[in-house]
C-alpha positions in Angstrom: -29.5 -2.6 -7.4 -32.4 -4.1 -5.1 -32.0 -7.4 -7.2 -28.2 -7.5 -6.7 -28.5 -7.0 -3.2 -31.3 -9.8 -2.7 -29.0 -12.1 -4.6 -25.9 -11.4 -2.5 -28.2 -12.0 0.8 -29.4 -15.4 -0.7 -25.7 -16.5 -0.9 -25.1 -16.1 2.7 -23.4 -19.0 4.3 -24.4 -20.1 7.6 -21.5 -22.5 8.1 -19.5 -22.7 11.3 -15.7 -22.5 10.3 -12.8 -24.6 12.0 -10.3 -22.1 13.5 -12.8 -19.0 13.2 -11.6 -16.4 15.8 -13.2 -16.8 19.3 -12.9 -13.0 20.3 -11.7 -10.1 18.7 -8.4 -10.4 20.3 -8.1 -13.6 19.1 -9.0 -12.1 15.5 -6.2 -9.8 16.1 -3.9 -12.4 17.0 -4.6 -14.5 14.1 -4.1 -11.9 11.5 -0.8 -10.9 12.9 0.5 -14.5 13.4 -1.4 -16.0 10.3 -1.8 -13.2 7.7 0.7 -10.4 8.2 3.5 -12.0 9.4 5.7 -11.0 6.6 3.7 -8.2 5.7 4.2 -5.3 8.1 3.0 -2.3 6.4 -0.2 -0.4 7.1 -3.4 -0.7 4.7 -4.0 3.0 4.2 -0.5 4.7 4.3 1.8 2.0 3.4 3.9 2.8 6.5 6.3 -0.2 7.6 6.0 -1.3 11.1 7.1 -3.8 13.7 4.7 -6.1 15.5 7.1 -6.4 18.7 9.3 -3.5 19.5 12.3 -5.4 20.6 14.7 -2.4 20.1 12.7 -0.5 22.3 12.8 2.6 20.3 10.8 4.9 22.8 12.5 3.7 25.7 9.1 2.9 27.6 10.4 -0.6 28.6 7.5 -2.3 26.3 9.0 -4.4 23.6 5.9 -6.1 22.5 4.3 -2.9 21.3 3.6 -2.3 17.4 5.7 0.6 16.4 5.9 2.7 13.0 8.4 5.3 12.0 6.0 7.8 10.5 8.9 10.1 9.1 10.0 7.1 7.1 6.5 6.9 5.0 6.1 10.3 5.1 3.2 10.4 7.4 2.7 13.8 9.5 0.1 13.6 12.4 -2.8 15.9 12.2 -2.5 15.8 16.1 1.2 15.3 17.2 0.3 16.3 20.7 -3.0 15.2 22.9 -5.2 17.8 24.5 -3.4 17.0 27.8 -0.1 18.4 26.2 1.4 14.8 25.9 2.9 12.7 22.7 0.0 11.4 20.7 1.2 7.8 21.0 -1.4 6.7 18.3 0.6 8.1 15.7 3.5 5.6 16.0 1.6 2.6 16.8 -0.6 0.3 14.4 -4.5 -0.7 15.4 -6.3 -3.2 13.9 -9.3 -1.2 11.6 -12.8 -2.6 10.6 -12.7 -1.6 7.0 -16.9 -1.6 7.4 -17.2 0.1 10.9 -18.6 -2.2 13.6 -21.2 0.7 14.1 -22.5 0.1 10.1 -22.5 -3.7 11.2 -24.4 -3.5 14.2 -25.5 0.2 15.3 -28.9 -0.7 14.2 -29.4 -3.3 16.6 -31.4 -3.1 19.6 -29.0 -4.7 21.9 -26.6 -1.7 20.9 -29.1 1.3 20.8 -30.8 0.2 24.1 -28.5 -1.7 26.1 -29.8 -0.4 29.4 -32.3 -2.7 28.8 -30.8 -5.4 29.1 -29.9 -6.4 32.6 -27.1 -8.7 31.9 -25.2 -6.0 30.0 -25.9 -3.6 32.9 -24.5 -6.3 35.3 -21.5 -6.2 33.1 -21.5 -2.6 32.3 -21.6 -3.5 28.8 -22.6 -0.3 26.5 -23.6 -0.3 22.8 -20.9 -2.3 20.8 -19.8 -4.5 24.1 -23.6 -5.5 24.7 -24.5 -6.2 21.1 -21.3 -8.6 20.8 -22.0 -10.3 23.8 -25.5 -11.0 22.8 -25.9 -11.3 19.1 -23.7 -14.2 18.0 -24.4 -13.0 14.1 -22.7 -9.5 15.3 -19.8 -11.1 16.9 -19.1 -13.5 13.9 -19.2 -10.3 11.6 -17.2 -8.1 14.0 -14.5 -10.8 14.1 -14.2 -11.6 10.3 -10.5 -11.2 9.4 -11.4 -10.3 5.7 -12.7 -6.8 7.7 -9.2 -6.2 9.7 -6.4 -4.3 8.4 -3.4 -2.6 10.2 -3.5 0.9 10.3 -1.9 4.1 11.9 -3.7 4.5 15.1 -4.3 8.1 14.7 -5.8 7.5 11.2 -8.3 5.0 12.8 -9.2 7.2 15.5 -9.9 10.3 13.1 -12.0 8.0 10.7 -14.2 6.8 13.9 -17.3 5.5 12.4 -17.3 7.7 9.4 -18.6 6.6 6.0 -16.4 6.1 3.3 -17.1 9.0 0.1 -15.5 10.6 -2.8 -14.6 14.0 -1.1 -14.2 16.9 -3.5 -11.1 19.3 -2.8 -9.2 16.5 -1.2 -7.7 18.2 1.8 -4.8 16.1 3.1 -3.8 16.5 6.9 -1.5 13.6 7.1 1.7 14.4 4.7 2.3 12.2 2.1 -0.6 9.5 3.3 -3.3 9.8 0.6 -6.2 9.7 3.1 -8.8 12.6 3.6 -11.3 13.0 6.4 -14.3 15.4 6.2 -15.3 15.9 10.0 -18.2 18.2 9.2 -19.7 15.5 6.6 -18.7 12.6 9.0 -16.9 10.8 5.7 -13.3 9.7 4.7 -11.6 9.1 1.4 -8.9 6.6 1.1 -6.4 6.2 -1.7 -7.3 5.1 -5.1 -4.9 2.1 -4.9 -7.0 0.6 -1.9 -10.6 1.6 -3.0 -10.8 -1.8 -4.8 -10.0 -3.6 -1.6 -12.6 -1.8 0.2 -15.2 -2.3 -2.3 -14.5 -6.0 -2.1 -14.7 -6.1 1.3 -18.0 -4.4 1.6 -19.6 -6.7 -1.0 -18.2 -9.8 1.1 -19.9 -8.0 4.3 -23.1 -7.7 2.5 -23.0 -11.4 1.3 -21.6 -13.1 4.2 -23.2 -11.1 7.2 -26.4 -9.4 5.9 -25.3 -6.3 6.3 -27.9 -3.8 5.1 -26.3 -0.4 3.4 -28.1 2.3 1.2 -27.7 1.3 -2.6 -25.8 4.6 -3.3 -23.0 2.9 -1.0 -23.3 -0.6 -2.6 -23.1 1.2 -6.1 -19.9 3.0 -5.1 -18.3 -0.1 -3.5 -19.0 -1.7 -6.9 -17.4 1.1 -8.9 -14.4 0.9 -6.6 -14.2 -2.9 -7.1 -14.1 -2.2 -10.9 -11.7 0.8 -11.1 -9.1 -1.0 -8.6 -8.6 -4.8 -9.6 -6.9 -7.1 -7.1 -3.3 -7.4 -6.7 -1.2 -10.3 -6.1 -0.9 -9.3 -2.2 -4.6 -9.0 -2.0 -5.0 -12.8 -3.5 -2.3 -14.0 -0.9 -4.2 -12.3 1.9 -7.2 -14.1 1.0 -6.0 -17.3 0.8 -4.0 -16.8 4.2 -7.4 -15.6 5.7 -9.2 -18.6 4.4 -6.8 -21.1 5.6 -6.9 -19.4 9.2 -10.6 -18.6 9.8 -11.9 -21.0 6.9 -13.8 -18.2 5.5 -12.3 -16.4 2.6 -13.7 -13.4 0.3 -15.4 -14.9 -2.6 -15.3 -11.8 -4.4 -11.6 -11.6 -4.2 -11.2 -15.2 -4.9 -13.3 -14.9 -8.3 -11.5 -12.0 -9.4 -7.9 -13.5 -8.7 -9.0 -16.6 -10.7 -9.3 -14.2 -13.4 -5.9 -12.8 -13.4 
């Protein structure tokens, strides 16, 4: 396994790509406009959504927000009401989820862990992730890589938090028909089998391209997930669109699509 990881890291590409996102906001805009413009379905639960709620279904006057109809896809909120007694709006909107969490990518950085030691971050009131994003170009590049971004139900994105993926025994579901489990005691989450391969190939990409270091057992699981869930037509198309948009695609997806 160590030899495999070493080989992956030696293949890291250091090129600067034309069109690469200039910020996280820009990455989300590019993903919406250049990748998912005709594919408005969430990654984990396959819930249809609209990027711009021109019909203003919630009557809040905002016609540029993303909206999901949870009932249409069988999604049941774990917390329909917030602790303040208000409607949990994250249930009916999409958020851009990092498949490999930002914490996994850069949580080890000194600028993340000891942000108080950096005067410029203190001056700007940047903490943890913000400080690392501002001061470490390699982390910023990995953070904004569209290969690692997918649209997800907001509540699910919040519940997954920075938990690691795992195979959870018992599979207690809290989201209706959405096949996604979260173990809050073990800080783990398990997605549906039909997206595990996508996740595995993203993890391998992040290891290769951005030098992310992960435990050997995690790498092994991601390789197994990739083998168990082969690429489909949309994953291949998504990769081509991302490569065209930011100049960098996922070589593991590209190789698998070439064998279809």
